[in-house]
Biotite code that builds the C-alpha atoms (Angstrom):
import biotite.structure as struc

atoms = struc.array([
    struc.Atom([-59.305, 21.690, -6.571], chain_id="A", res_id=1, res_name="MET", atom_name="CA", element="C"),
    struc.Atom([-57.415, 22.526, -9.324], chain_id="A", res_id=2, res_name="THR", atom_name="CA", element="C"),
    struc.Atom([-58.692, 20.022, -11.475], chain_id="A", res_id=3, res_name="GLU", atom_name="CA", element="C"),
    struc.Atom([-62.004, 21.242, -12.936], chain_id="A", res_id=4, res_name="HIS", atom_name="CA", element="C"),
    struc.Atom([-62.858, 17.802, -14.837], chain_id="A", res_id=5, res_name="ARG", atom_name="CA", element="C"),
    struc.Atom([-62.363, 14.575, -15.032], chain_id="A", res_id=6, res_name="ILE", atom_name="CA", element="C"),
    struc.Atom([-61.548, 13.030, -18.902], chain_id="A", res_id=7, res_name="PRO", atom_name="CA", element="C"),
    struc.Atom([-62.726, 9.483, -18.740], chain_id="A", res_id=8, res_name="ASP", atom_name="CA", element="C"),
    struc.Atom([-66.135, 8.782, -15.626], chain_id="A", res_id=9, res_name="SER", atom_name="CA", element="C"),
    struc.Atom([-66.337, 5.341, -16.441], chain_id="A", res_id=10, res_name="SER", atom_name="CA", element="C"),
    struc.Atom([-63.592, 5.228, -14.402], chain_id="A", res_id=11, res_name="THR", atom_name="CA", element="C"),
    struc.Atom([-65.549, 6.348, -11.157], chain_id="A", res_id=12, res_name="LEU", atom_name="CA", element="C"),
    struc.Atom([-68.330, 4.357, -10.055], chain_id="A", res_id=13, res_name="HIS", atom_name="CA", element="C"),
    struc.Atom([-71.754, 4.678, -7.978], chain_id="A", res_id=14, res_name="GLY", atom_name="CA", element="C"),
    struc.Atom([-73.120, 7.341, -9.988], chain_id="A", res_id=15, res_name="TRP", atom_name="CA", element="C"),
    struc.Atom([-77.033, 8.406, -9.875], chain_id="A", res_id=16, res_name="ARG", atom_name="CA", element="C"),
    struc.Atom([-79.441, 9.974, -12.277], chain_id="A", res_id=17, res_name="LYS", atom_name="CA", element="C"),
    struc.Atom([-81.191, 13.101, -11.470], chain_id="A", res_id=18, res_name="SER", atom_name="CA", element="C"),
    struc.Atom([-84.757, 11.981, -10.194], chain_id="A", res_id=19, res_name="SER", atom_name="CA", element="C"),
    struc.Atom([-86.204, 14.345, -12.380], chain_id="A", res_id=20, res_name="TYR", atom_name="CA", element="C"),
    struc.Atom([-85.163, 12.050, -15.418], chain_id="A", res_id=21, res_name="SER", atom_name="CA", element="C"),
    struc.Atom([-87.465, 9.339, -16.781], chain_id="A", res_id=22, res_name="GLY", atom_name="CA", element="C"),
    struc.Atom([-87.289, 5.945, -17.892], chain_id="A", res_id=23, res_name="PRO", atom_name="CA", element="C"),
    struc.Atom([-86.912, 6.700, -21.448], chain_id="A", res_id=24, res_name="GLU", atom_name="CA", element="C"),
    struc.Atom([-83.798, 8.214, -21.258], chain_id="A", res_id=25, res_name="GLY", atom_name="CA", element="C"),
    struc.Atom([-82.787, 11.057, -23.214], chain_id="A", res_id=26, res_name="GLY", atom_name="CA", element="C"),
    struc.Atom([-81.005, 14.541, -22.160], chain_id="A", res_id=27, res_name="SER", atom_name="CA", element="C"),
    struc.Atom([-80.041, 13.204, -18.138], chain_id="A", res_id=28, res_name="CYS", atom_name="CA", element="C"),
    struc.Atom([-77.378, 14.140, -16.212], chain_id="A", res_id=29, res_name="VAL", atom_name="CA", element="C"),
    struc.Atom([-75.661, 11.509, -13.651], chain_id="A", res_id=30, res_name="GLU", atom_name="CA", element="C"),
    struc.Atom([-73.956, 12.720, -10.422], chain_id="A", res_id=31, res_name="VAL", atom_name="CA", element="C"),
    struc.Atom([-71.681, 10.916, -7.834], chain_id="A", res_id=32, res_name="LEU", atom_name="CA", element="C"),
    struc.Atom([-71.897, 11.057, -4.277], chain_id="A", res_id=33, res_name="ASP", atom_name="CA", element="C"),
    struc.Atom([-68.905, 11.173, -2.079], chain_id="A", res_id=34, res_name="GLY", atom_name="CA", element="C"),
    struc.Atom([-66.056, 11.974, -4.296], chain_id="A", res_id=35, res_name="TYR", atom_name="CA", element="C"),
    struc.Atom([-63.970, 13.397, -2.093], chain_id="A", res_id=36, res_name="PRO", atom_name="CA", element="C"),
    struc.Atom([-62.676, 16.140, -4.221], chain_id="A", res_id=37, res_name="SER", atom_name="CA", element="C"),
    struc.Atom([-66.268, 17.592, -5.040], chain_id="A", res_id=38, res_name="GLY", atom_name="CA", element="C"),
    struc.Atom([-68.660, 16.808, -7.042], chain_id="A", res_id=39, res_name="VAL", atom_name="CA", element="C"),
    struc.Atom([-68.698, 15.378, -10.717], chain_id="A", res_id=40, res_name="PRO", atom_name="CA", element="C"),
    struc.Atom([-71.451, 15.438, -13.055], chain_id="A", res_id=41, res_name="VAL", atom_name="CA", element="C"),
    struc.Atom([-71.877, 13.794, -15.971], chain_id="A", res_id=42, res_name="ARG", atom_name="CA", element="C"),
    struc.Atom([-73.961, 13.028, -19.372], chain_id="A", res_id=43, res_name="ASP", atom_name="CA", element="C"),
    struc.Atom([-75.503, 10.100, -19.184], chain_id="A", res_id=44, res_name="SER", atom_name="CA", element="C"),
    struc.Atom([-75.553, 9.365, -22.422], chain_id="A", res_id=45, res_name="LYS", atom_name="CA", element="C"),
    struc.Atom([-71.684, 9.579, -22.557], chain_id="A", res_id=46, res_name="ILE", atom_name="CA", element="C"),
    struc.Atom([-70.917, 7.587, -19.515], chain_id="A", res_id=47, res_name="PRO", atom_name="CA", element="C"),
    struc.Atom([-67.228, 6.899, -20.829], chain_id="A", res_id=48, res_name="GLN", atom_name="CA", element="C"),
    struc.Atom([-67.249, 11.091, -21.926], chain_id="A", res_id=49, res_name="GLY", atom_name="CA", element="C"),
    struc.Atom([-65.608, 13.818, -19.605], chain_id="A", res_id=50, res_name="PRO", atom_name="CA", element="C"),
    struc.Atom([-67.192, 14.346, -16.376], chain_id="A", res_id=51, res_name="ALA", atom_name="CA", element="C"),
    struc.Atom([-67.134, 18.247, -14.871], chain_id="A", res_id=52, res_name="LEU", atom_name="CA", element="C"),
    struc.Atom([-66.241, 18.878, -10.840], chain_id="A", res_id=53, res_name="LEU", atom_name="CA", element="C"),
    struc.Atom([-67.517, 20.869, -9.350], chain_id="A", res_id=54, res_name="PHE", atom_name="CA", element="C"),
    struc.Atom([-67.423, 22.299, -5.529], chain_id="A", res_id=55, res_name="THR", atom_name="CA", element="C"),
    struc.Atom([-69.563, 21.019, -2.743], chain_id="A", res_id=56, res_name="SER", atom_name="CA", element="C"),
    struc.Atom([-70.715, 24.756, -2.049], chain_id="A", res_id=57, res_name="THR", atom_name="CA", element="C"),
    struc.Atom([-71.139, 25.407, -5.251], chain_id="A", res_id=58, res_name="GLY", atom_name="CA", element="C"),
    struc.Atom([-73.352, 22.136, -6.390], chain_id="A", res_id=59, res_name="TRP", atom_name="CA", element="C"),
    struc.Atom([-75.074, 23.242, -3.140], chain_id="A", res_id=60, res_name="SER", atom_name="CA", element="C"),
    struc.Atom([-75.785, 26.608, -4.374], chain_id="A", res_id=61, res_name="SER", atom_name="CA", element="C"),
    struc.Atom([-76.895, 25.608, -8.085], chain_id="A", res_id=62, res_name="PHE", atom_name="CA", element="C"),
    struc.Atom([-79.364, 22.645, -6.549], chain_id="A", res_id=63, res_name="ILE", atom_name="CA", element="C"),
    struc.Atom([-80.879, 25.893, -4.021], chain_id="A", res_id=64, res_name="THR", atom_name="CA", element="C"),
    struc.Atom([-81.432, 27.828, -6.519], chain_id="A", res_id=65, res_name="ALA", atom_name="CA", element="C"),
    struc.Atom([-83.052, 25.043, -9.185], chain_id="A", res_id=66, res_name="VAL", atom_name="CA", element="C"),
    struc.Atom([-85.296, 23.720, -6.027], chain_id="A", res_id=67, res_name="ASN", atom_name="CA", element="C"),
    struc.Atom([-86.033, 27.848, -5.861], chain_id="A", res_id=68, res_name="LEU", atom_name="CA", element="C"),
    struc.Atom([-87.479, 28.290, -9.237], chain_id="A", res_id=69, res_name="GLY", atom_name="CA", element="C"),
    struc.Atom([-83.808, 30.500, -9.705], chain_id="A", res_id=70, res_name="ASP", atom_name="CA", element="C"),
    struc.Atom([-84.226, 29.944, -13.219], chain_id="A", res_id=71, res_name="PHE", atom_name="CA", element="C"),
    struc.Atom([-86.513, 29.904, -16.160], chain_id="A", res_id=72, res_name="SER", atom_name="CA", element="C"),
    struc.Atom([-87.782, 26.356, -18.323], chain_id="A", res_id=73, res_name="ALA", atom_name="CA", element="C"),
])
């Protein structure tokens, strides 16, 4: 994978918000499952903006670390 950014994430369909996102909006991230080159992640407030593209392994490691409480709030 050479490209780590998708300039206009609105061209992709099937985004889902974090299960921790509340219904009132605010600061949320969205993830796109099943993308062939990795895991795109974008800011839900700017759907036409860029998305960062993570490797599947890197994203899984990040989610595991979050679930284990490795990051302080």
